[in-house]
C-alpha positions in Angstrom: -0.1 0.0 0.0 1.3 3.4 -0.9 0.9 6.4 1.1 1.4 9.7 0.0 2.3 12.4 2.6 1.3 16.0 1.3 1.9 19.6 2.4 -0.8 21.1 4.5 0.1 24.7 3.8 2.3 27.2 1.9 5.7 26.7 3.2 9.4 26.4 2.5 11.4 23.1 2.8 13.7 23.8 5.7 15.2 20.2 5.8 14.7 16.4 4.8 15.1 14.1 8.0 14.3 10.9 6.0 16.0 9.1 3.4 14.7 6.9 0.5 14.9 3.4 1.9 14.2 4.4 5.5 11.9 2.2 7.7 9.6 4.7 9.4 6.7 4.3 12.1 3.9 6.6 12.5 4.9 9.7 14.1 8.5 9.8 12.7 9.6 13.2 11.2 9.9 13.0 7.4 10.4 16.6 6.6 10.6 19.9 8.4 8.7 22.8 6.8 9.2 26.7 7.6 6.5 29.3 7.5 6.4 32.7 9.0 9.7 31.7 10.6 8.1 28.5 12.4 9.6 25.3 11.9 6.7 22.7 11.1 7.6 18.7 11.6 5.8 16.8 8.7 5.2 13.2 10.3 4.6 9.9 9.1 0.8 9.1 9.2 1.6 5.3 9.2 4.4 2.8 9.4 6.2 2.1 6.1 9.3 2.6 4.1 10.2 5.9 2.3 10.0 5.2 -1.4 10.4 8.6 -2.8 11.3 12.2 -1.7 9.7 14.8 -4.0 11.0 18.1 -2.6 14.4 19.3 -1.6 15.6 21.9 0.8 14.7 25.5 -0.3 11.7 24.4 -2.3 8.5 26.3 -2.1 5.3 23.9 -1.8 1.7 24.9 -1.8 -0.9 22.9 0.3 -1.4 19.5 -1.5 2.0 19.3 -3.1 3.4 15.6 -2.6 6.4 15.6 -0.1 7.1 12.0 0.7 5.7 8.5 -0.9 5.7 5.9 1.7 5.6 2.2 0.7 
């Protein structure tokens, strides 16, 4: 089962915590976004393996943009 992790707001990508191939559990931080000088962690919603990271630090994302795909 594939799970798509999406941005919930307009923000810039501050850093990528997870790497492709990492095993993650629900609640693990995958990406850290920055909006209005606040850092917002994006968490895994379920257990899985990081299959793809669709953003890089410095990217600006909009609400609904794909950040990570978990397998």
